[in-house]
Backbone bond lengths (Angstrom), bond angles and torsions (degrees), N, CA, C in turn:
res aa  C-N    CA-C-N  psi(-1)  N-CA   C-N-CA  omega(-1)  CA-C   N-CA-C  phi
1 M - - - 1.451 - - 1.532 111.22 -
2 T 1.322 117.35 -43.93 1.463 120.19 -179.19 1.522 111.68 -63.69
3 E 1.313 117.56 -34.92 1.464 120.89 178.61 1.523 110.67 -62.63
4 N 1.320 117.08 -39.90 1.460 121.42 178.09 1.523 111.37 -65.28
5 V 1.322 116.80 -38.08 1.463 121.24 178.25 1.523 109.61 -64.93
6 H 1.336 117.64 -44.48 1.466 121.01 178.83 1.523 111.00 -64.19
7 K 1.299 116.74 -39.83 1.463 121.08 178.79 1.533 110.21 -64.24
8 A 1.320 116.90 -44.98 1.467 121.12 178.82 1.525 110.42 -63.04
9 Y 1.335 116.97 -41.34 1.462 121.13 178.54 1.523 110.74 -63.56
10 S 1.326 117.25 -40.89 1.465 121.17 178.96 1.519 111.20 -62.09
11 V 1.318 116.48 -43.18 1.465 120.81 178.14 1.520 109.99 -63.41
12 Y 1.328 116.84 -44.26 1.461 121.42 178.88 1.520 110.64 -60.93
13 L 1.318 117.49 -46.33 1.456 121.99 -179.75 1.524 110.87 -62.86
14 W 1.318 116.95 -43.76 1.465 121.63 179.12 1.529 110.02 -61.09
15 N 1.328 117.51 -44.46 1.468 120.59 178.76 1.518 111.28 -62.62
16 Y 1.333 116.80 -37.97 1.462 120.51 177.43 1.529 111.03 -63.64
17 V 1.321 116.89 -45.43 1.469 120.68 179.68 1.526 110.04 -60.80
18 L 1.327 116.82 -44.99 1.466 119.88 178.15 1.523 111.42 -61.87
19 L 1.316 116.69 -43.07 1.459 120.41 179.31 1.527 110.92 -62.97
20 A 1.320 116.79 -43.52 1.469 120.33 -179.79 1.524 111.31 -62.92
21 L 1.323 116.82 -44.86 1.464 119.80 179.00 1.525 111.60 -65.09
22 A 1.319 116.29 -42.11 1.463 120.17 180.00 1.526 110.75 -65.96
23 A 1.318 117.58 -40.79 1.465 120.73 178.75 1.524 110.56 -63.71
24 W 1.335 116.85 -43.33 1.462 119.61 177.66 1.529 110.74 -62.75
25 R 1.329 116.43 -44.71 1.460 120.14 -177.24 1.519 111.30 -60.46
26 L 1.325 116.70 -47.66 1.461 120.38 -179.54 1.524 111.12 -66.19
27 A 1.327 117.47 -41.31 1.469 120.75 178.05 1.521 110.82 -62.61
28 H 1.321 117.08 -43.15 1.465 120.36 179.97 1.522 110.99 -63.86
29 M 1.331 116.90 -40.76 1.471 119.66 177.43 1.520 110.70 -60.61
30 L 1.323 117.29 -44.83 1.460 120.75 -177.35 1.527 112.51 -67.74
31 V 1.335 116.80 -35.19 1.464 120.78 -174.66 1.523 113.39 -89.87
32 A 1.337 117.99 -38.88 1.463 119.24 -165.85 1.523 116.77 -122.32
33 E 1.319 118.95 -9.45 1.457 119.54 -174.67 1.522 111.15 -111.54
34 D 1.333 115.43 153.48 1.459 120.24 176.38 1.522 110.90 -74.35
35 G 1.329 115.91 -42.23 1.464 120.52 -179.23 1.515 111.63 82.62
36 P 1.332 116.37 169.12 1.461 119.91 179.49 1.527 109.95 -65.27
37 G 1.323 115.27 131.09 1.463 119.43 -177.59 1.522 112.70 65.26
38 A 1.324 116.84 20.90 1.471 123.94 -179.46 1.524 111.72 56.57
39 I 1.331 117.03 32.16 1.467 120.69 -176.11 1.527 112.91 -62.96
40 F 1.328 117.93 -38.87 1.462 119.96 -178.08 1.529 111.20 -75.65
41 S 1.312 117.53 -39.22 1.463 118.73 177.72 1.531 110.59 -67.60
42 R 1.326 117.66 -34.64 1.469 120.24 176.38 1.530 110.31 -68.61
43 L 1.324 116.87 -38.14 1.465 120.55 176.85 1.526 110.30 -61.70
44 R 1.339 116.68 -47.31 1.471 120.35 178.77 1.527 110.79 -61.46
45 H 1.325 116.86 -43.15 1.466 120.75 180.00 1.526 110.12 -62.50
46 G 1.323 116.80 -43.37 1.464 120.64 178.54 1.522 112.70 -62.92
47 A 1.332 116.38 -29.72 1.470 121.16 179.34 1.529 111.65 -82.39
48 G 1.336 117.55 -11.84 1.460 120.21 177.66 1.508 116.12 111.29
49 V 1.327 117.77 14.83 1.472 120.65 176.39 1.523 108.04 -87.55
50 R 1.321 116.41 128.49 1.460 121.11 179.04 1.526 110.13 -124.00
51 S 1.318 116.16 144.39 1.460 121.62 175.10 1.515 108.46 -85.41
52 V 1.321 115.05 136.88 1.460 121.31 -179.51 1.519 107.52 -127.85
53 V 1.326 116.38 132.16 1.460 120.97 176.52 1.522 107.71 -115.93
54 T 1.329 115.56 123.73 1.464 121.94 177.45 1.524 108.02 -121.32
55 R 1.307 116.41 175.00 1.464 121.60 177.82 1.523 109.37 -116.36
56 D 1.344 115.63 139.04 1.458 119.07 176.63 1.524 109.59 -81.53
57 A 1.321 117.27 -173.59 1.470 121.93 -176.67 1.530 112.66 -61.63
58 Q 1.334 117.07 -28.58 1.463 121.04 179.17 1.533 111.79 -89.45
59 G 1.298 118.00 0.07 1.460 121.46 179.30 1.516 114.65 88.13
60 N 1.333 117.27 8.25 1.466 120.97 178.62 1.525 110.20 -80.80
61 P 1.336 116.72 139.84 1.466 118.69 -179.81 1.534 111.45 -71.20
62 E 1.328 115.57 141.61 1.461 122.86 176.11 1.515 107.88 -128.82
63 A 1.318 115.90 125.86 1.462 120.42 -179.66 1.526 110.04 -93.63
64 S 1.307 116.47 140.58 1.459 122.21 174.42 1.523 107.98 -149.17
65 R 1.314 115.77 -179.53 1.461 120.62 -179.81 1.514 109.81 -123.69
66 A 1.317 114.80 146.75 1.456 121.43 174.20 1.519 108.01 -118.26
67 A 1.316 116.23 137.54 1.462 121.75 179.59 1.522 108.66 -107.38
68 L 1.340 115.98 122.43 1.454 120.72 -177.87 1.533 112.73 -92.61
69 T 1.329 117.83 -13.37 1.461 121.98 -177.99 1.536 109.07 -137.77
70 P 1.335 117.81 162.74 1.467 119.28 175.44 1.543 112.22 -60.17
71 L 1.323 117.55 -37.59 1.459 120.28 176.99 1.526 110.26 -62.68
72 A 1.319 116.84 -42.41 1.467 121.04 178.64 1.521 110.85 -62.93
73 E 1.313 116.33 -37.97 1.464 119.79 178.45 1.526 110.57 -60.57
74 G 1.321 116.58 -41.05 1.455 120.72 177.31 1.510 112.73 -66.80
75 L 1.333 117.32 -32.36 1.464 121.39 -178.70 1.526 113.72 -80.04
76 T 1.319 117.35 6.75 1.463 120.37 175.57 1.524 111.40 -107.11
77 C 1.335 117.51 4.32 1.464 122.06 -174.34 1.527 110.40 -126.92
78 V 1.336 116.82 112.05 1.467 120.57 179.29 1.519 110.55 -61.22
79 W 1.311 117.64 -38.91 1.465 120.22 -178.82 1.531 110.17 -63.25
80 C 1.335 117.46 -42.36 1.472 121.46 179.62 1.522 111.03 -64.95
81 V 1.313 116.24 -48.83 1.459 120.77 -177.20 1.524 110.89 -66.86
82 S 1.339 117.68 -31.73 1.460 119.49 -178.85 1.532 111.65 -64.10
83 M 1.322 118.36 -27.90 1.460 120.41 175.87 1.522 110.34 -63.52
84 W 1.327 116.56 -44.18 1.471 120.67 -179.32 1.523 111.34 -71.97
85 T 1.325 117.05 -39.29 1.462 118.52 -179.91 1.525 110.76 -68.70
86 A 1.327 117.19 -37.10 1.469 119.66 177.45 1.522 110.35 -64.88
87 A 1.322 117.02 -41.06 1.462 120.53 178.24 1.523 110.82 -62.42
88 L 1.306 117.08 -42.42 1.462 121.22 178.50 1.521 111.08 -64.20
89 L 1.324 116.50 -47.37 1.459 120.36 -176.67 1.524 113.13 -72.03
90 A 1.314 117.63 -18.75 1.457 120.29 179.32 1.528 112.40 -79.93
91 L 1.319 117.13 -9.59 1.466 119.25 177.39 1.523 109.05 -61.13
92 P 1.302 117.88 135.73 1.475 120.58 -176.10 1.529 113.09 -81.84
93 L 1.309 116.32 64.16 1.463 120.91 178.31 1.524 109.81 -112.34
94 G 1.314 117.93 145.36 1.466 122.81 -179.31 1.515 114.09 -56.03
95 P 1.342 118.92 -55.50 1.468 119.33 -178.68 1.520 113.47 -62.04
96 V 1.321 116.62 -27.99 1.466 120.14 179.61 1.527 110.05 -66.87
97 R 1.324 117.02 -36.75 1.470 119.93 178.13 1.524 110.39 -61.06
98 W 1.315 116.62 -41.19 1.462 120.65 176.79 1.527 110.05 -62.07
99 L 1.331 116.19 -45.19 1.463 120.50 179.79 1.523 110.92 -61.60
100 R 1.337 117.38 -39.54 1.464 120.57 176.47 1.524 111.18 -56.41
101 L 1.314 116.21 -46.51 1.463 120.06 -178.63 1.523 111.36 -63.37
102 V 1.329 116.77 -42.13 1.467 120.73 179.47 1.521 110.38 -63.09
103 L 1.315 116.98 -48.08 1.468 120.45 -178.77 1.523 111.74 -66.68
104 A 1.331 117.20 -39.40 1.464 120.24 178.65 1.521 110.89 -64.74
105 A 1.329 116.67 -40.27 1.463 119.89 177.86 1.523 110.37 -64.43
106 S 1.317 116.80 -40.34 1.463 120.66 177.40 1.527 110.75 -64.06
107 A 1.330 116.58 -42.46 1.467 120.15 178.06 1.522 110.86 -62.47
108 G 1.335 116.24 -41.75 1.462 119.74 177.31 1.512 111.62 -61.50
109 A 1.329 116.43 -38.68 1.464 120.40 177.60 1.525 111.05 -65.37
110 I 1.315 117.17 -40.17 1.462 120.96 179.81 1.528 110.62 -67.05
111 V 1.334 116.90 -44.17 1.472 120.37 179.00 1.527 109.53 -61.54
112 T 1.314 116.61 -42.65 1.462 120.79 177.73 1.527 110.51 -61.33
113 H 1.330 116.00 -45.68 1.469 121.17 179.52 1.533 110.98 -59.60
114 E 1.326 115.98 -48.72 1.460 119.72 -178.65 1.527 111.67 -64.20
115 A 1.329 116.93 -39.61 1.460 120.20 178.34 1.533 110.59 -62.94
116 L 1.320 116.68 -42.46 1.471 119.79 178.29 1.519 111.84 -66.86
117 E 1.316 116.80 -37.16 1.473 120.02 177.57 1.523 110.92 -62.70
118 R 1.312 117.08 -39.68 1.471 120.52 178.86 1.510 111.98 -67.86
119 V 1.326 117.24 -36.00 1.453 121.26 178.70 1.528 109.75 -67.22
120 R 1.315 117.32 -37.41 1.467 122.10 -178.46 1.522 112.66 -69.73
121 R 1.331 117.56 -25.67 1.473 120.47 -177.76 1.461 112.51 -75.30
């Protein structure tokens, strides 16, 4: 009986890890990436997110974002968007499970890439 409980817990934990990675990956794409054909940047622009370039005290350019609508404000925060993406991905639908795996694998690839980049520096 205890072996079955441990096995069930392992499956539950694994599904949680996949969901967390997939939610982060999708949130990061929506908030910070251009995407293929600039689809995500066009989505953000359509929602009211604008890029703003200012100069610091030394005259160096600094990029930031301005949100013109409440929806745009939400699309500038990975933490905010991850709540909605996690809720979407947690729906018990067949195709969503596939999407979770794809996004989690992509997130794992990005984490691996970033870790290797830091080691190289």
